[in-house]
C-alpha positions in Angstrom: -11.5 -18.3 6.1 -10.2 -15.9 3.5 -11.6 -14.2 0.5 -8.6 -14.1 -2.0 -8.6 -12.1 -5.2 -5.0 -13.5 -6.3 -1.7 -14.6 -5.3 1.2 -13.6 -7.7 5.1 -13.6 -7.7 6.3 -10.4 -9.2 8.8 -7.2 -9.1 7.8 -5.1 -6.2 6.6 -2.1 -7.8 6.0 0.5 -5.0 7.6 1.5 -1.5 11.4 1.7 -0.5 11.6 -2.0 -1.5 10.5 -1.3 -5.2 12.5 -3.6 -7.8 12.4 -6.5 -5.2 11.0 -9.8 -6.2 8.0 -10.1 -3.8 4.7 -12.4 -3.6 1.6 -10.5 -3.4 -1.6 -11.8 -1.5 -4.3 -9.7 -2.9 -7.4 -9.9 -0.8 -10.8 -9.4 -2.2 -13.2 -6.3 -1.0 -12.7 -2.5 -0.3 -14.9 -0.2 1.3 -13.5 3.2 -0.4 -14.0 4.1 -4.4 -11.0 6.2 -4.9 -11.6 8.0 -8.3 -8.0 6.8 -9.3 -8.1 2.9 -8.4 -6.5 0.4 -10.4 -7.6 -2.4 -8.8 -11.2 -2.5 -9.0 -11.4 -6.0 -10.0 -10.7 -6.7 -6.4 -14.0 -5.3 -5.1 -15.8 -8.3 -5.8 -13.7 -11.1 -7.6 -12.4 -13.8 -5.4 -12.3 -17.4 -4.0 -12.4 -18.7 -0.4 -9.3 -20.2 0.9 -7.8 -20.9 4.5 -5.1 -19.4 5.8 -2.9 -22.7 5.8 -3.8 -22.7 2.0 -2.6 -19.0 1.6 0.6 -19.6 3.6 1.1 -22.9 1.1 0.6 -21.1 -1.7 2.9 -18.3 -0.6 5.8 -20.7 0.2 5.9 -22.3 -3.1 7.4 -19.4 -4.4 10.6 -19.4 -1.8 10.7 -15.6 -1.7 11.5 -13.9 1.6 9.3 -10.7 0.9 5.5 -10.9 1.0 3.1 -8.1 0.6 -0.8 -8.3 1.8 -3.0 -5.9 -0.2 -6.2 -5.6 -1.4 -8.9 -4.2 -1.9 -8.4 -3.2 1.7 -7.1 -6.4 3.3 -8.0 -5.1 6.9 -11.6 -6.0 6.2 -11.1 -9.7 6.8 -10.5 -10.9 10.3 -8.5 -13.9 9.3 -5.6 -11.4 8.0 -4.4 -11.3 11.4 -3.6 -15.0 12.0 -2.1 -14.9 8.1 0.3 -12.0 9.1 1.2 -13.9 12.1 2.2 -17.1 10.4 3.7 -15.6 7.7 6.0 -13.5 10.0 6.7 -16.8 11.9 8.0 -18.3 8.7 11.1 -15.8 8.9 9.5 -13.5 6.1 9.4 -10.1 5.7 5.5 -9.1 5.6 4.6 -5.6 4.4 0.7 -4.5 4.8 -0.8 -2.1 2.1 -3.9 -0.3 3.7 -6.1 2.5 2.7 -5.3 4.3 6.2 -9.4 4.4 7.2 -9.2 1.3 9.2 -7.3 1.1 12.4 -4.1 -0.7 12.2 -4.0 -1.2 16.1 -4.0 -5.0 15.8 -1.5 -5.1 13.0 1.4 -7.1 14.3 4.3 -5.0 15.5 6.8 -6.8 13.1 4.7 -6.1 10.2 6.0 -3.2 7.8 2.8 -0.9 7.5 2.4 0.9 4.2 -0.3 3.6 5.4 -2.2 5.4 2.4 -3.4 8.8 3.3 -6.1 9.5 1.1 -5.8 12.9 -0.7 -9.1 15.2 -2.1 -8.4 14.1 -5.4 -9.3 10.4 -4.4 -12.8 11.6 -3.2 -12.3 9.6 -0.2 -10.1 12.3 2.1 -13.1 12.5 4.5 -12.4 8.7 5.3 -8.8 8.8 6.6 -8.3 7.1 10.3 -5.9 10.0 11.4 -4.8 7.9 14.4 -3.3 5.8 12.2 -0.4 8.5 11.9 0.3 8.2 15.9 0.4 4.2 15.4 3.1 4.2 13.0 6.2 2.3 13.8 9.9 3.5 12.7 9.7 1.0 9.9 6.7 1.8 8.4 6.0 3.9 5.6 3.5 6.7 4.8 2.1 7.0 0.9 0.2 9.8 -0.8 -1.2 9.1 -4.3 -1.2 12.6 -5.7 -3.6 13.7 -8.6 -3.0 17.3 -8.8 -1.5 20.5 -7.0 -4.3 20.2 -4.6 -3.3 17.0 -3.5 0.2 17.8 -3.3 -0.6 20.9 -1.1 -2.6 18.6 1.0 0.1 16.1 1.5 2.7 18.8 2.7 0.1 19.9 5.3 -0.1 16.8 6.6 3.6 15.7 6.8 4.0 18.9 8.8 1.2 18.6 11.0 2.1 15.1 11.8 6.0 15.6 11.8 6.0 12.4 9.5 9.6 13.0 8.4 10.7 12.2 11.9 8.1 9.2 12.8 8.4 6.8 9.8 10.7 5.1 7.6 9.6 6.9 4.4 7.1 9.1 3.0 6.1 8.3 -0.7 4.7 10.5 -3.3 2.9 8.8 -6.0 1.6 10.6 -9.2 -1.6 9.1 -10.5 -0.2 7.2 -13.4 -1.4 8.8 -16.9 -2.9 11.9 -14.9 -0.1 13.6 -13.1 3.3 13.7 -14.8 5.9 12.4 -12.5 8.2 15.4 -14.1 5.7 17.9 -12.6 5.6 16.4 -9.1 9.4 16.3 -9.1 9.8 19.8 -10.0 7.5 20.6 -7.3 9.3 18.2 -4.5 12.5 19.8 -5.6 11.5 23.3 -5.5 9.8 22.8 -1.9 12.4 20.2 -0.6 9.7 18.1 0.5 11.0 15.3 2.7 9.5 12.6 0.6 10.6 10.0 -2.1 8.8 10.1 -5.5 7.5 6.8 -6.2 6.5 5.8 -9.6 4.4 2.5 -10.1 7.4 0.4 -11.6 5.3 -2.5 -12.4 3.4 -0.2 -14.8 6.5 0.3 -16.5 7.8 -2.9 -16.8 4.7 -4.2 -17.9 1.5 -2.5 -19.4 -0.7 -0.4 -17.0 -3.8 -2.9 -17.0 -1.6 -6.1 -16.5 -2.7 -8.2 -14.1 -1.0 -10.5 -11.9 2.4 -8.5 -11.6 
């Protein structure tokens, strides 16, 4: 049994698949409290649903791309059979995870988006650094960047773990409304960072506080 916050169909706002239609399965609960979190409603709100019920809800949208997110989806044991079932249906499955829970049991075909917490989040001490050794070639690593200190931290992590050669993409996401994407872009260009600037596209299409998109 899963605790589901919401299931919705929208435009993918992040990752290298930004802009594509996607079904999102947002699971309830998170054991982190990042300073910039934009989904605090997923900490507690939710309803119980079986894996079968979630798969049926996803299939109703007839979309080949699915993202499992949260909250922190790896807190729920039934997320693993859910990923297996969605893969078996022929879908591309993405998993957005906070990076503090081991990804060892995530099915190999799942595209993992591993969020490395920077100091500005207040949760940098929780990173499971072993996850960066568990990356597959199709996985992506995300840094949510609040300020220059976060930017320098991210660059150091990239160098120490040789991320540029070990995953499909490195994503730099400025905290919406706090760090100007132009400023982050200028830093990246000056340092020739091997990363991709990522704005949260859904927050520009709709409003930053709109839910279910």
